[in-house]
C-alpha positions in Angstrom: 5.9 24.3 10.5 7.1 21.2 8.7 6.7 17.5 9.6 8.8 14.4 8.9 7.5 11.3 7.3 9.3 8.0 7.3 8.2 5.0 5.1 9.7 1.7 6.2 9.8 -0.8 3.4 11.2 -4.3 3.0 14.2 -3.1 1.1 14.5 0.6 1.9 13.7 3.3 4.5 12.6 6.5 2.9 12.2 9.8 4.8 11.1 13.3 3.8 10.7 16.7 5.2 7.1 17.6 4.2 5.3 21.0 4.3 1.8 21.6 5.5 0.6 21.5 1.8 2.1 18.0 1.3 5.2 19.3 -0.6 8.4 17.3 -0.2 11.2 19.7 0.7 14.0 17.2 0.9 14.3 13.5 1.3 16.7 10.7 2.3 16.9 6.9 1.8 18.7 4.1 3.5 18.6 0.3 2.9 16.5 -1.6 5.3 18.8 -3.8 7.5 17.8 -7.4 7.0 16.7 -9.0 10.2 18.4 -6.4 12.5 15.8 -4.4 14.4 18.3 -2.3 16.3 20.0 -1.2 13.1 16.6 -0.4 11.6 15.9 1.9 14.6 19.3 3.5 14.2 18.6 4.2 10.5 15.2 5.8 11.3 16.8 8.0 14.0 19.6 9.1 11.7 17.2 10.0 8.9 14.9 12.0 11.2 17.8 13.8 12.8 19.3 14.7 9.5 16.0 15.9 8.0 15.2 18.0 11.1 18.5 19.8 11.0 17.9 23.6 11.2 14.1 23.2 10.9 11.2 23.7 13.3 9.5 20.3 13.2 5.9 19.7 14.4 6.1 15.9 14.5 7.5 12.8 12.9 5.3 10.1 11.5 6.4 6.5 10.8 4.7 4.5 8.1 5.3 0.8 9.0 4.2 -2.4 7.4 1.9 -4.6 9.5 -0.9 -4.3 12.1 -0.7 -1.1 14.2 -2.6 -0.6 17.5 -5.2 2.1 18.0 -2.8 4.3 20.0 -0.5 4.5 16.9 2.5 3.2 18.9 2.8 -0.6 18.8 3.3 -2.8 15.7 1.3 -5.9 16.6 2.5 -7.9 13.7 4.8 -7.3 10.7 5.9 -10.5 9.1 8.6 -9.2 6.8 10.4 -7.4 9.6 9.6 -10.0 12.2 8.0 -7.4 14.6 5.7 -8.9 17.2 4.1 -6.4 19.6 7.0 -4.1 18.9 6.8 -0.8 20.9 8.1 1.2 18.0 7.0 4.7 19.2 8.5 4.1 22.6 11.9 3.1 21.1 12.0 6.1 18.8 10.8 8.5 21.5 13.6 7.4 23.7 16.1 8.3 20.9 14.3 11.4 19.8 13.3 13.2 23.0 11.0 16.2 22.6 9.7 15.2 19.2 6.1 13.9 18.8 6.2 10.5 17.2 3.3 8.6 15.7 3.2 5.2 14.0 0.8 4.3 11.2 0.3 1.4 8.8 2.1 2.2 5.6 -1.0 1.7 3.4 -3.1 3.9 5.7 -0.4 6.6 5.4 -0.4 6.3 1.6 -4.2 6.4 1.5 -4.3 9.5 3.6 -1.8 11.2 1.3 -3.9 10.4 -1.7 -7.1 11.7 0.0 -5.5 14.9 1.1 -3.2 15.7 -1.8 -3.8 13.3 -4.6 -6.7 11.5 -6.4 -9.0 11.7 -3.4 -9.2 15.5 -3.2 -12.8 16.7 -3.2 -14.4 13.4 -2.1 -15.4 12.2 1.4 -15.2 8.4 0.9 -12.3 6.7 -0.8 -10.7 3.3 -0.7 -7.0 2.7 -1.7 -5.6 -0.6 -2.7 -1.8 -0.9 -3.0 -0.8 -3.6 -5.4 2.8 -4.6 -4.7 4.3 -7.7 -3.4 1.1 -8.0 -1.3 -2.1 -6.1 -1.2 -2.4 -3.2 1.2 -5.5 -1.0 1.8 -6.7 2.2 3.3 -10.2 3.4 3.9 -11.3 7.0 4.1 -14.9 7.2 5.4 -16.7 10.5 5.7 -13.4 12.4 5.6 -11.7 10.3 8.3 -9.1 7.5 8.1 -11.0 4.4 9.3 -8.8 2.7 12.0 -11.4 0.4 13.7 -11.8 -0.4 17.4 -8.3 -2.0 17.7 -6.5 0.1 15.1 -6.2 -2.5 12.4 -9.0 -1.7 10.0 -8.3 -1.4 6.3 -6.3 -4.7 5.9 -8.0 -5.2 2.6 -5.3 -7.7 1.5 -6.8 -10.2 3.9 -10.4 -9.9 2.6 -11.1 -13.6 1.8 -12.3 -14.1 -1.7 -11.8 -17.9 -2.1 -12.9 -20.1 0.9 -10.2 -22.7 1.4 -8.1 -21.1 -1.3 -4.3 -20.4 -1.4 -2.5 -20.2 1.9 -1.7 -16.6 3.0 1.1 -15.3 5.2 -1.5 -14.1 7.7 -2.3 -17.7 8.5 -5.6 -17.9 6.6 -6.5 -19.1 3.1 -8.0 -17.5 0.1 -7.1 -13.8 0.9 -7.2 -11.3 -2.0 -3.5 -10.9 -1.4 -3.0 -14.3 -3.0 -5.0 -13.4 -6.1 -4.5 -9.7 -6.6 -0.9 -8.9 -5.7 2.4 -8.6 -7.7 3.3 -12.1 -6.4 0.0 -13.4 -7.7 0.6 -11.8 -11.1 4.0 -13.7 -11.3 2.3 -17.0 -10.4 -0.4 -16.4 -13.1 2.2 -15.4 -15.7 4.2 -18.6 -15.0 1.0 -20.7 -15.2 0.3 -19.2 -18.6 3.9 -19.7 -19.7 3.6 -23.4 -18.8 0.4 -23.8 -20.8 2.0 -22.7 -24.1 -0.2 -20.9 -26.7 -0.4 -17.2 -25.8 2.2 -17.9 -23.1 5.0 -18.6 -25.6 6.7 -15.2 -25.1 6.5 -15.5 -21.4 8.1 -19.0 -21.5 10.8 -17.7 -23.9 11.7 -14.8 -21.6 11.6 -17.0 -18.6 14.0 -19.5 -20.2 16.4 -16.7 -21.4 16.4 -14.9 -18.0 16.2 -17.9 -15.7 13.0 -16.7 -14.1 10.2 -14.2 -14.5 10.1 -11.2 -12.3 7.9 -8.1 -12.0 10.0 -6.0 -14.3 10.0 -8.6 -17.1 6.3 -9.1 -16.9 5.7 -5.3 -16.8 7.8 -5.0 -19.9 5.8 -7.6 -21.7 2.5 -5.9 -20.6 3.8 -2.6 -22.0 4.5 -4.5 -25.3 0.9 -5.8 -25.3 2.1 -9.4 -25.1 -1.1 -11.5 -25.0 0.1 -13.9 -22.3 1.2 -11.1 -20.0 -2.0 -9.2 -20.6 -4.0 -12.3 -19.8 -2.3 -12.6 -16.5 -3.0 -8.9 -15.8 -6.7 -9.4 -16.7 -7.0 -12.3 -14.4 -5.5 -10.3 -11.6 -7.8 -7.3 -12.4 -10.8 -9.7 -12.3 -10.0 -10.7 -8.7 -9.5 -7.1 -7.6 -12.8 -6.1 -9.2 -14.6 -8.8 -7.2 -13.0 -7.6 -4.0 -14.0 -4.0 -4.9 -17.6 -5.1 -5.3 -17.6 -6.6 -1.9 -16.0 -3.5 -0.4 -18.8 -1.4 -2.0 -21.4 -3.4 -0.2 -19.9 -2.4 3.1 -18.3 1.0 2.5 -19.8 2.4 -0.7 -16.7 4.6 -1.6 -16.9 7.2 -4.3 -13.4 6.5 -5.5 -11.3 3.3 -5.7 -7.6 4.2 -6.1 -4.9 1.7 -7.0 -1.3 2.2 -6.0 1.8 0.1 -6.0 4.0 -1.2 -8.8 1.3 -3.2 -10.6 -0.9 -0.1 -10.9 1.6 1.4 -13.2 -0.2 -0.6 -15.9 -2.9 2.0 -15.7 -6.0 1.4 -17.8 -4.8 -2.1 -18.7 -5.4 -2.9 -15.1 -8.4 -0.7 -14.5 -10.5 -2.0 -17.4 -10.7 -5.6 -16.1 -11.2 -4.3 -12.5 -14.3 -2.3 -13.7 -15.6 -5.2 -15.7 -15.4 -7.6 -12.8 -16.8 -5.0 -10.4 -19.9 -4.5 -12.5 -20.4 -8.2 -12.8 -20.4 -8.7 -9.0 -21.6 -5.4 -7.5 -25.0 -5.8 -5.6 -27.9 -4.0 -7.3 -26.0 -3.6 -10.6 -27.7 -0.9 -12.7 -29.2 0.8 -9.7 -26.1 1.7 -7.8 -24.0 4.7 -8.9 -20.6 3.5 -10.2 -17.5 4.7 -8.3 -14.5 6.1 -10.1 -11.5 3.8 -10.6 -8.2 5.6 -10.8 -4.5 5.0 -10.5 -2.9 6.8 -7.4 -0.9 10.0 -8.1 1.7 10.1 -5.4 3.3 6.8 -6.2 6.4 6.2 -4.0 6.1 9.4 -2.1 2.6 8.7 -0.7 3.8 6.8 2.5 6.1 9.6 3.5 3.7 12.4 2.8 0.8 10.7 4.5 2.8 9.8 7.6 4.1 13.3 8.0 0.6 14.8 7.6 -1.0 12.4 10.0 1.7 13.1 12.6 1.2 16.8 12.2 -2.6 16.6 12.6 -2.2 14.4 15.8 0.4 16.8 17.3 -1.8 19.9 16.6 -4.8 18.2 18.2 -2.8 17.3 21.3 -1.4 20.9 21.7 
């Protein structure tokens, strides 16, 4: 029996019909309606209905950005969609009667997909960091997705690394999201461009294009531009420090990195490992975890949401 996974992003809503083995059978995409919550619900319902046509469906899982409660039904807080205590499962269940609906944090869904069907296969403890516009996280501890007492565990992007540091959208300062995200990489690249020297190419591209964006910086990284690589190394250094702190609490066997910035592969992982080893407690006496790039890329949220929904429905039956 198949399940449906929906991944709600800032610009698009992606949905897939997913087999028990994590295989995507078919998928659909719609643009995310800007600032229109009712239209967003309409799009999700349309995608689920179309994907379910002619199939026996076990459940549907929704991967949503933000803080999700322990019952997997309410979005406490999602800044980019302006959800505050949004009863998302209730709204969808009213529109999709008879279908078991669950709601999960999008990074949790991606982490679960990697654990079940990607780079986490064969391990029991894994931490995923998704490096996109912000920093998301998912924690697999002893083969289980760690949700915490209130459902919001795994918000690694809001691990504070600089007391009194840069302001974060969560309301605090110094979160790793401000130093280890795609947005942070752009800030670092602009700072290097402003300084001249190795930043000359960055400055020239910025002048020619009007502004630097993720695609431009990624292209320069691929060309081994020294300024762009310096920005990436700075970013990796912060992520490695965060990983060392995570090890002190969770001790994962694998650190997986997803999101757009992780496409840099070893160019990102090398400075992450270096900073990790420089900051990990008991260096030299602690086994070193594996640092890898996630496998499922843009499909992870859909696959993970579908699998988590299927598991919950089977346990309830």
